[in-house]
C-alpha positions in Angstrom: -98.6 -71.2 -7.3 -99.6 -74.2 -5.2 -102.1 -76.2 -7.4 -104.8 -78.1 -5.8 -107.5 -80.5 -7.2 -111.2 -79.3 -7.7 -114.2 -81.4 -6.3 -117.0 -82.9 -7.6 -120.2 -81.6 -5.6 -123.4 -83.9 -5.6 -126.6 -81.9 -6.9 -128.3 -79.8 -4.7 -131.4 -81.4 -4.7 -129.7 -84.3 -3.1 -128.2 -82.1 -0.4 -131.6 -80.4 0.1 -133.6 -84.1 0.6 -130.7 -85.3 2.8 -130.6 -82.3 4.7 -134.3 -83.5 6.3 -132.5 -86.5 8.2 -130.5 -86.5 11.1 -127.0 -88.1 11.8 -128.9 -90.9 13.4 -131.0 -92.0 10.7 -128.2 -91.6 8.4 -126.0 -93.9 10.1 -128.8 -96.6 10.7 -129.5 -96.4 7.1 -126.0 -96.4 5.9 -125.5 -99.5 7.9 -128.2 -101.6 5.9 -126.5 -100.4 3.4 -123.6 -102.1 4.0 -121.6 -99.0 5.6 -121.0 -100.4 8.9 -119.7 -97.5 10.9 -120.1 -94.3 9.1 -119.4 -91.9 12.0 -116.4 -89.6 12.0 -115.2 -90.5 15.8 -113.5 -87.9 17.7 -114.6 -84.0 16.9 -117.6 -83.7 18.7 -120.5 -80.9 18.1 -119.5 -77.3 19.7 -122.1 -75.5 18.6 -125.2 -77.0 20.2 -128.3 -77.0 17.6 -126.2 -76.6 14.8 -127.1 -79.1 11.7 -125.5 -79.1 8.5 -125.4 -81.3 5.5 -123.1 -80.4 2.4 -120.0 -81.6 0.3 -116.7 -82.2 1.9 -113.5 -80.0 1.0 -110.6 -82.3 2.5 -107.5 -81.2 4.5 -104.8 -83.4 5.4 -102.1 -82.7 8.0 -99.0 -84.8 8.6 -96.4 -85.1 11.3 -94.0 -81.7 10.9 -90.4 -82.1 9.7 -88.7 -79.0 9.7 -87.2 -79.6 6.3 -90.4 -79.3 4.8 -92.1 -76.8 6.7 -90.8 -74.0 9.0 -92.3 -72.9 12.3 -92.7 -69.2 11.0 -96.9 -68.7 10.3 -96.5 -65.1 8.6 -93.3 -65.6 6.6 -95.0 -66.8 3.0 -98.8 -67.0 3.8 -99.4 -68.5 0.6 -97.1 -71.6 1.4 -99.6 -72.7 3.8 -102.0 -75.5 2.4 -105.2 -74.9 5.0 -105.4 -71.5 3.2 -105.5 -73.3 0.0 -108.2 -75.7 1.3 -110.5 -72.7 2.2 -109.9 -71.0 -1.4 -112.2 -73.5 -3.0 -115.2 -72.8 -0.7 -118.6 -72.4 -2.3 -121.6 -71.9 -0.6 -122.7 -75.0 1.3 -119.7 -76.7 1.6 -118.1 -78.4 5.0 -114.2 -78.3 5.3 -113.1 -81.7 6.8 -110.0 -81.8 8.6 -107.6 -84.9 8.9 -105.6 -83.3 12.0 -104.6 -86.4 13.3 -106.3 -85.9 16.6 -103.4 -83.5 17.5 -104.4 -81.4 20.8 -101.6 -78.9 20.3 -102.1 -77.2 17.0 -105.2 -75.0 16.0 -106.0 -75.8 12.4 -107.6 -72.6 11.9 -108.5 -69.3 13.6 -111.2 -66.5 13.8 -110.2 -65.2 10.4 -109.7 -67.9 8.7 -113.0 -69.3 9.7 -114.4 -65.8 9.2 -113.2 -66.0 5.5 -114.6 -69.4 5.4 -117.9 -68.1 6.3 -117.8 -65.3 4.2 -117.2 -67.6 1.3 -120.3 -69.7 1.8 -118.9 -72.6 3.9 -121.3 -73.6 6.7 -119.3 -76.0 8.8 -116.0 -77.6 10.0 -115.2 -81.4 11.3 -111.6 -81.4 12.6 -110.0 -84.3 14.3 -107.9 -81.9 16.2 -108.4 -78.4 17.3 -109.3 -74.6 16.5 -108.0 -71.6 18.4 -109.7 -68.1 19.0 -112.8 -70.5 20.0 -114.6 -67.8 21.9 -115.0 -65.7 18.7 -115.1 -68.5 16.3 -118.6 -70.1 18.0 -120.3 -67.1 17.3 -119.8 -66.9 13.4 -122.6 -69.0 12.4 -120.8 -72.0 11.3 -121.4 -75.7 12.5 -118.4 -76.6 14.5 -117.0 -80.3 15.3 -114.2 -80.5 17.0 -112.1 -82.7 19.0 -110.9 -79.7 21.2 -109.4 -76.1 21.4 -106.0 -74.7 21.8 -104.3 -70.9 22.0 -101.7 -72.2 19.6 -101.5 -71.7 15.5 -101.5 -74.8 12.8 -98.1 -75.5 12.7 -96.7 -74.3 16.0 -96.5 -78.0 17.7 -96.4 -80.9 15.8 -98.2 -81.4 12.5 -98.7 -79.1 9.1 -101.0 -79.2 6.3 -100.1 -81.6 3.6 -102.9 -81.9 1.0 -106.3 -80.6 -0.1 -109.0 -82.4 -1.7 -107.3 -86.0 -1.4 -108.8 -88.8 0.5 -108.4 -88.1 4.2 -108.8 -90.2 7.3 -110.9 -88.1 9.7 -111.0 -89.9 12.9 -109.7 -92.7 11.2 -112.9 -92.4 9.1 -112.0 -92.0 5.5 -113.8 -89.4 3.5 -113.5 -88.7 -0.3 -113.4 -84.9 -1.5 -117.0 -84.6 -2.3 -118.7 -86.9 -0.3 -121.9 -85.6 1.8 -121.3 -85.0 5.5 -124.6 -85.2 7.4 -123.8 -83.4 11.2 -125.8 -82.7 14.2 -125.7 -82.7 18.4 -125.4 -86.4 17.7 -122.0 -86.0 15.5 -120.7 -86.4 12.1 -121.6 -88.7 9.9 -120.1 -89.5 5.9 -122.5 -90.2 3.4 -120.3 -92.1 0.0 -121.9 -90.2 -2.6 -122.6 -93.2 -4.6 -125.1 -94.2 -2.0 -126.6 -91.0 -1.2 -129.4 -91.6 -3.5 -130.5 -94.7 -2.2 -129.9 -93.5 1.2 -132.1 -90.6 0.3 -135.1 -92.7 -0.8 -134.3 -95.1 2.6 -134.2 -92.5 4.9 -137.3 -90.8 3.8 -139.4 -93.5 4.3 -137.9 -94.2 7.6 -138.6 -90.3 8.6 -142.0 -91.0 7.5 -142.9 -94.2 9.7 -140.8 -92.7 12.7 -143.2 -89.4 12.9 -146.3 -92.1 12.8 -144.9 -94.1 15.6 -143.6 -90.9 17.7 -146.9 -90.3 17.6 -148.5 -93.5 18.8 -145.8 -93.9 21.4 -146.6 -90.7 22.9 -150.1 -91.7 23.0 -149.4 -94.6 25.4 -149.0 -97.0 22.2 -147.4 -100.6 22.4 -143.6 -100.4 21.7 -144.0 -103.7 20.6 -146.2 -102.9 17.8 -145.0 -99.3 17.1 -141.3 -99.3 17.2 -140.1 -100.5 14.8 -142.9 -100.5 13.0 -144.8 -104.1 13.2 -146.7 -105.7 10.3 -149.7 -105.4 13.1 -149.5 -101.6 12.5 -149.3 -101.4 8.7 -152.9 -100.7 8.1 -153.2 -98.1 10.6 -150.0 -96.6 9.3 -151.2 -96.5 5.6 -154.4 -94.9 6.7 -152.2 -92.7 8.3 -150.3 -91.4 5.6 -153.3 -90.9 3.9 -154.6 -88.0 6.0 -151.2 -86.5 6.0 -151.4 -86.5 2.3 -154.6 -83.8 2.7 
């Protein structure tokens, strides 16, 4: 039996709070908190309009070496670590895969992703490919992918090597249990220790942006309203009071 580590998931109220912010807001506020570039580069949104926020299950692929991993996909299914990554799925999880940017191997196909969705998974961020995309795109999952391929996961250059370990997805470090915020702009990694402070800062940011957006739509001065200037503070505070009722 293959043993894989469990992850520590963040409190649900933290996930719920962060679900109201965009990846752009998360990236900007994380930059101010000291994380220069939290974007996972490579995977792009393949399910337009889908937004997911949740803890990361992690799966790492490595270059294939045939003495360690054969090419027969079905000879011993339980030897396949990509299955074991999905066995950990709990509702709200996001699978994050370091597939080395490989464009020739489909990390998951429709059946594996159907299982993941059935277990409560909500999204996949993969620095590599999936297969069966014509069907997988309709499962209701959020998919951030580098590409698609007809090949199965170990058919060409890579094989699954580790589950729920730190991974470099798109050359960005993702720790198991980190929070992923992903939308059409891309996927951002929120280090779990910074998540409470991010929620506080992002909530404040979201609120003044709502006010600024309203004023700009009415022809307001960009220099006054974005970013919100000291000259606009009294007006902003008055607007906030109207929103509380």
